[in-house]
Each structure stands twice: as C-alpha cells, then as structure tokens.
C-alpha positions, 0 to 999 in steps of 0.5 A: 697744440690743437687736441681734443679732449680726448687726446689731451686726456691721454697725453696727461695719463700717459705722462702720470703712468709713466711717472708713477712707473718711474716712482714706483720703480724708484720707491721699489729700488730704494726699498730693496736697496734699504732692504738689503742694507738692514739684512747685512747690517743685522747679519754683521752686527757682532762682526766688529765685536768679534774682531776686537777681541784679537789680542793683537789690536790690545796689545800693549807693545809699541804703536808701530808693532800694533799698527802692523799687526792691525794692518796685518789682521785687516788685510786678512778679514778683507781677503777672507771677505772682500766686501769689508774694509775694517779701520781703526778710529779714535774717539773723534772718529780719525783714521789711525789704522787702515789697510786700504791702497795708496790714494783709495782714503778720501777722508781721514775723519768719520762722523762718530755719531752713527757709531755711538748710535750702533753701539747704543742699539738704536734701530738699523739701518744706521748708515755711517761714512765711507772713508773711501768716497767724499760724501757716500754713506753705507752700513758698517758694523762698530765696537769699543776697542778694549785696553788692558795693561799698560794701554788701559788709560789710553783714550776709547777707540772704535773699530769701524767696519764698512760692510759693502766696501769698493769691492761690492759696489764694483760688483753692484755694478756690473749685476746693474749692467746684467741680464737679471736687471735688463729683464726687470726692467723690460718687464717693468716696461711691458707692464706700463705698456699694457696699463697704458693701452688699457688706460686709452681703451677705458678713457675712449669708452668713457669719453664715447657719449662725450664724442657723440655730443661734441660731434651733434653740436658741430652738426647743430646748425643754429641758423638753419631750419629745426626739422633739419637738425641733427637728432641726438641717438641714444640720448635721453629727452629728460635725465633722472634728476638723480643721475651723477652721469655728467655726460648723460646730463649734458646729452640730454640737456642738449637734446631739451634745448634743440627741441626748445629751439626748434619749438620756438623756431616753429612759434616764431614761424607761426607768429610771423605768419599770423603777422603777415595775415593780420596786415593782409586783413587789417589792409583788407578791412580798411581798404573798403571803408576808405575807397568808399569814403574817398569815392563820397567825399570826391563826388561831393567835391566835384558834383558840388552845384548839381546835387540836391540837398537830399543827396549832398545829406546822403552821401554825407551821412554815408561818409561819415558811417565809413569814417566811424567804421574806420575809427572803430577799426584804429580803435580796435588795433590800438586796444588790442595792442595795448592788451597784448603789449603794455601793462592793464589796470584793473579796477575791480569792483563787485556789481551785478552781471544781470544789470550789466546785461540789461545794459548791454541789451539796450544797446543792441535792441533796435539793431535787433529789432530791425532784423527781427532777432529775438535777444533772450537772456536765462538767468538762474535764481539767486545768480550771485555778483561778480568780481571784475572790471566792469568795463572790460566786462562790458566790452566783452559781452559787447562784442560777443553780443554784436559778433552774434547779431551780426552772424544770425540770419533775420528772424534769429534768435541770440541767447545768453545764460547766465548760471553759477557752475563749479563755484564761478558764473558762467556766461554762454552767448549763442546764436542760430547762425550758420556755424563754423567750419573745422578750419575756422574753429582751429584758427578762431583766437589766433590772429585775425582772418577772413574766411568765406567773405565773413569775419568770424575770427576778428579783432572783436573775439581776440580782445575778448580773449586777452580781457578774459585773461586779465580776469584769469577766465578763458573764452571757449567754443561750445560744441553744440548739436544743430546750427549756430554758435555757442561761446562761454567764460566764467567770472569769479563771484564777489568775495572770492577775489581780493580787491585792492584799488587798481590791479596792474597785469601784463599779458605773457 
C-alpha cells in the first residue's frame, strides 16, 4: 500500500485502539463474570450444608425409597430457586441421585477434587463440573452427606449443588440480547470512536513538522540553482545540542545541509569562473611572447641571407628573451599547480633573514639602478633568526620585490622592513607605485587576472600566498596613506618551530 507515514501511523493506531478496546471489553466481562461467580458462591456457600441436614437424605430406609425422597427434595428446591441444580455424588463423583429431566445429563461423573477443595475452605471462586454440559464448569456449593443408623458404614457421599444451572444460562442469554447490553456496547463504541478521533488529531499535530520537512525535501531540486531552492519555514538554523525533538533536529539539519550545498555550489561557481579567467589570462600572456618569438624566428628564416650580423644577433636575442619569458610562465604554472594539488616538502632550517634579503637585493640591483629605483632595507636591531624553508622564503621575497619594482615608476623607492612583532618576525615590502583600485584589492589573492593592462594580481602573488600558507602565515595587503602598495607577512623565530628534517604539508 502506498500510504504516507501519517496514514500508516493512523492505521496502526486504529488497529491497536480497537484491539485494546476489545481486550478491555473482554477483561471487563471476564472480571464481572468472576466477580458474579464469587459473590453467588459466597452467598450460597452453606446451601449444600443446610440441605444435607434434611433427615430424609440420611434415612436408613431402602435405596428406592431414599432416592424417591431425594428427587422430591431436589424438585422442591429447584422450584423454589430455578437457578440451582442438586445432585448426590458418591466418593468417586458418580451421580447417584438427581431430578434432571430425561436426556439433560451429559455426563454421569463429576471431578471430586474441586468438591474437596470447597469443603476444605480454599479461596473462592472454585469451579466444578457441570453435569448438564460436556465440558462446562460452574460455581457450586457442596457438603459431605452424613450417615446415621444402619447407613453409618456406607462410603462417604457428597451433596453437589450447581448454583447457576440451565435456567440461569437461558436467562443470561436473553439478557445478553437486551437493551442494557446493547447500550453498554454502544457506549464502548462511542468511547473508542472518540479515542480514535483524538488519536488521529494528535498524530496530525505531532507529524505536522515531519510533513513540512517532507514537503521541503520533495520540492528540493538537487540540480537547481541554490538561490531558487525552497526555504524551510520556521526551521531553526541550528538545533540545540540538548534538544530531544528528533523532528526539530531533522529540520535544522536539513536547513544546514541545504545552506551548505548552496554555499558549496556558489564556491564551485566562483572557482569555475576563476578557472575560466585563469585560462583566458594565461592564453593572453602566452600569446604575446609566442607571437613575438614566432615572428622573429620567421624573419630569421626568410631573410637569413639579407640580414646583417648585428640584425641577426638582435633578432636572436629578442627571440631568446621571449622564449625565456614563456619558460618562466610555464614554470610558474607548474609550481602553482604543485603547491595547490600536490604534497610539498618543507626543509625547515634556522637562517638569518637579513642575509637572505641582502642576497635578494643583489638580484635586482642592476635592474633597479637602470631605472633609478632605490632599494632600501629597514632592519630592527637584534632581529632574531627565523625557522622556515630557505628556498621558499627566497622565492617569496623575489616575487614581492619583482612585483614592486615592475610597478614602481622611475626614480621611485622600494622599501623592505624587517621587525619583531608579537613574537614573530614581520616582513613588509612597499613601493611608491600608483597603488591599486578597490576592485583589484578585492580579487588580489584569487586567480590571476589582468586589470588596466598591468598584472597586479598574478601568478607570482598566488605562489607567494601558497608558500606562506605552508609556513602557517598569510600575505596581507597593508592599508596605507598616499600612493604605493605594501605587502606584509610574518615568520616564526628560530626555536619556536620543531625541526625534524623535511616536513610534508598539503594545502587544503
């Protein structure tokens, strides 16, 4: 059956309610019946004893006269109280005397164990065999029949009085079909119906949040746009940790999952857009030097005989310079890919950052002098050594200085400041260039892009960012007054980082 959870719960509840009502009715009828039997047996407990005192039952006359007297007494008793039936039993329970109509006796022997229990005074009610039924059992009264005179040596006999005989059963059957029983049954049916309606309403209220969650999950489109997904009404974004409401926990979890999927979707969309921009920008950067390289090589090939030695050397120098540029760009791409997607080994060691800065300055000394750019270093006294990967930090300083010199106009200044701050060694590289716009600042450390014809957020800065992340550091753009741009990062001083040879780190 294609039923909802609410319908299945309602169906199970209805079946259980009807079963409980039936069991309750049966138990009530059973309890009432046992109570009635106990009351009747208690009220008529001594009935058999009183009958047994009749002298005619212990008369020492012949058996024929005695049995006739018994039938007469039994008949008189049953006329006075039609619900009782009187029997005379021998010591083994065989019926010796009765006043039953012909054909009404169904068995001629009665189990005497309940009779002895009754005489011994065991707790009531005690049920005995009904001679007028094949397997029926009813409450009774019993007494040991005394014998006097010549009958004193006779085996013991029992006077057995069934308290609810055939007349009682017929009357009970008629009453069962009467209006009283019908009223009782109708009352129980009304109570069951009210309980069923109340239970169904309770189930509806309890499962309302679950239906709301089901509807939201049914309307959730895994292939749709995150912004177009339906929101969970009245759903808490975070469920209390001590909450015992499972449905509320499901609602909050689904809301968190939906929000998380939307966030991941937007992140994937952003990364895909960055990838497209990266491919476009790399294609642009490669096209210019490759076009130039191809043009000069083609010129050398076509005009090899007409070119002078000086022109040939100049063309070859330009072609070599363009090939070097292409090689550097390819190397940068390979290095960035390795930093982002592969395990990188750090060779941590203690070294002087001042000495490393001096070596890096020497790389750019000639190019800076050619453009009259001053390279200045501000070094704090007693600057401690640092613990880092020497090759990576050299690459970081090289990229930052190269970026600063390229964007500093002639006769400008590039400053590098080394200082100890908050238990770390701080490095700040600043220039006197034109600075960056807000749009460039917002996307500076994302993918490489071109803004205004100048690379300001390029592969070099991305490589710097990834290398510093391996050193548990971050490259930051420092806000400053006036023209120019300043980048800052920190390194751990020597002794604060445990060195154990080469450390493998992966960027998440």
